[in-house]
N, C-alpha and C positions, 0 to 999 in steps of 0.2 A: 488599581493594585488588588489582587487576587488576596485569599487566606495561601497563606504559605511562599507567597510572591518574596521577593528581595526589596528590604525596605528602600529608603531612602539614605538612611545614616550606612547601613549596612554595601549600598551601591557606592557612596563614596569612597568608603575604605578598601573596596573589590577593582573600581575601575581601572583606578593605575596598574593593575598587576595585569591586565588584558592587552591581547595583541591587538594591536590596530583594528578599529571595524573599518575604515575606510584603507585599504592598502596602495601602496604605490600603483602599482599596475592590476588592471582586471575589474571586475565589477565590485560594488562595495558588499560587505557582506550584510547579512540580515542583521537587524539591532542585537546586540550584545546581549542587553538587558532581556529581553523578550524571550531570546533563545536559553539563557541560563534559566529564566525563571519555566521554562519548559523542561527544561531537565530536573530543575527541583522539583517538579510537579510528580514525576516517573518516580523521584527518590523518594516521595514521600508518601504516595497509594499505590508503588509496588504495581502497576498497571504495564499491560504490551506498549510499545512506543506507537502502535497501530491505533491505539485510543486515545490518544494526545487530543485536547479539545482543540477547536481550530482558532483561540483566540491567540494563540502559540506561533503559529503559521505552521507551514507543511510538515507530518511529522519527521519524513525524511531529514529534512534540513536541521532540524532540530537534533537528531540521532546523528546525523553523519560528523556535526560539529563536537559530540560528545566522544565520538570515536577518533576522529582527527585531532582532535586537542588531546586525546588519551596518546594517540602515536608521537606525537610531538613533546610530550611532557610539560604541559602546561598547565593541568592539575596539579600535579605535583609540585612544580614550580610556584603557583600562589598560594599553596600550602605553605610551602617554605619562607615565602615574601609575607606570609601574615605572621608567622611564628618568627622572624627575625625582627619585624618591627614590633612584636610583645615584647621582645628579648630588647630593643633599643630603649623601651619602656620603663625596663625594670619589672616586667611583670612573667618571669619564667622564672618558677622556685626549682633552682639546682643542687637545692639539699638534700633532698627524696623524692626517687620517684620510684612508680609504683607500676608491675607488672603483674596482668592476669590473660585469661583467654577464655573464650565461648565459643559453644558448638550453635556454629547455623545450618537451621535444616535448608538443605538442596531440594529445591522443586524438581521436578521430574523432568521439567525442558532445560534444565542446568545439565544434564546428559547428554551424551550425542558431538561433543567437538570434535573436531577432524583428528585423528591419529597421527598422521604425517609419517607411517611408518612405525610408531611406537606400539608395542605390546599394549595389552588391556588393563593392567597393572600400572606399566611404564606411566601410558595417559594420562590415568585417574593422578598419579602422585604430581604431574606435570600440572595439572589443572587445578592442584589443592582438592580432591573430593576422595571421601573415603567411606568407609561404613563403620558407625557407632554405633549407640545401643538405641540412639535415636533416629538411627537409619541412616539414609543418602544424607552425607553431612561436609561442611567444612568447616575446620577451627579457625577463629579469627583470634589473634594473637595480638595483644594492645601494651603501649609502655606509655605510661601518663605522668606529667610534671607533677610538682609538688602543689597546684592549686586543682588539678583533677583533670585540666586540660590536656588534650591526644598530640602526642609526639610523633609515632610513627607505628605502622601497623604491620605484619606478616600473617600470610595464610598458610593451613597446613590442611590434610585430609582431617576429616574429623575424627579419627582414632589415633592420631598422634599425641603424644603427650606434650604436656607444656616446658617441657625443657628443652625440647627439640629445636622450636623457636627463641630460645634466650638469647643466643650469641647475635643473631639477625636483629633482636631487640634492641640489644647493646651498641650495635654498629652501624645502625640505621639512624637519623633523624637529626642530624648536626642540625644547629639553630644559628645563622651567623651572627654575631658579634658588633654591636655598635662599633663601629671607628673605626674596622677593617678587625684585621688578623685571621689567625685560623678561626673557624665556626667551632664554637663548644658542641660537644657530642656525651660526655658522662659526666652522671652526677656525683655527688659525693657519695649517696647510698642508696639502695633500691631495696624495695619492700615488696615479698608476694607472699602466698599460702603455701604452707604444707606441702604443695604440688612441686613447688622448686627447692626443697631439702633435699640435698644429695651431694654430695662429697663433690660431684661434678661441677655441678650447678654452683656452689659456692667455690671453687676453681676457678671457674671462667670468669666470676666476679672480682675474684682477688687480683687474677692476672692484669685486670681491667683497673687495678687498685681501687673499686667501690667495695664500700661496706653491705656487708649482708642483712637485713632486718627478715629474717624467716625464719621462722618457729621450727622446734624439730618434730620429728614424728616420735612416737611411743615407743618406739626401737632403737632411737639413735640418741647418741650422747647430747644433753642439754645444753644450749648456748649462752655462756656464762655473763655475758653482756647483752643478750637480748632485750632490743627495745621496745619493751610492750606498749609505750605511749605513742610511737612513731606507726607502730603496727596497726593501733586501731584506729590510724587516718587512712589505710588502704580502703573503706568503703567509698573512699572518690573515684578510684577506678572499678568499681562494681557500679558506682551511679553512671559515671561514663559510656559504661557498656548497655545499661540504661536507657539513655540519650540516645545512641546513636541505633537502639534498637528502635525507638520512635521512626525512623524512617522504613518505613517497609520494604522500602528494595534492599537494604542493609539487615533486615530482622529474618528475611527468608532469601537464599539465593537463587535468583534466576538466568544470570548469565552464563553461558556455557564455559567461557574463557574465565582464568583466575585473575587476566591483568582487568578486565573491564568490572567484574564484581572488587576488585580491590580498587579502581578508581571511584564508583561509588561511595565505597568506604571514604574515601580522600576527600571526597566532596563533602560528607557527611561531618568531617573532622574540619574542613574549612569554615564549614558554617559555625561548628563551636567555638573558633578564634573569631569571627565575625561579631 
């Protein structure tokens, strides 16, 4: 087992959620564990697919598995299954969730996706690319549960405000309940920094019956019931962002397509659940 490869304990948790290695028809797949370790090497190092070490097999085989499973929604289902397992064990905290965003610098290789007839600005919006003070970039929006583990992620252009993605963060990331029933989606409260302090954002939370733990800006009326002790725990989502950025393929965006970059983020997220 190489540095950064799946441990035996991680593999035991992950293997039941993978597609069959030997399908009913056709040739058997290359070993899932070896292929996933190759994908994790790319995620950790940020290197191009063609630089993949030989011990993981042909680079084309590893990359095609990544893209094929992305198209089939396999990575998202694995993440949902791991979150559902944690919910069954009572490990997901629904009392207080945290929202935050971070700007991801986009490499020059991230430009040039096919426009398919879209105008330049429209194509950039579709691929979650924009211009911020840091240059060509993407903004990664995250929601974390009360223990600091990731629930869901949304991408926008780097110049977009945090509140743009708040509704998507609240309406995505349903977690399967133990014993069946409707998946659980909404926490009791959500904590965010002053970037989320506006009547619009507070109204979006109120309509979903979610309490707001958001400090007021200096030019706004102070919130009388602001829970300062709960707000101090918001460092959990900042630490989550730092943990995800340990993966160089997340810290810098190399993918032209937003869906491919978001899949890299999902793989980083499911590793944290493992």
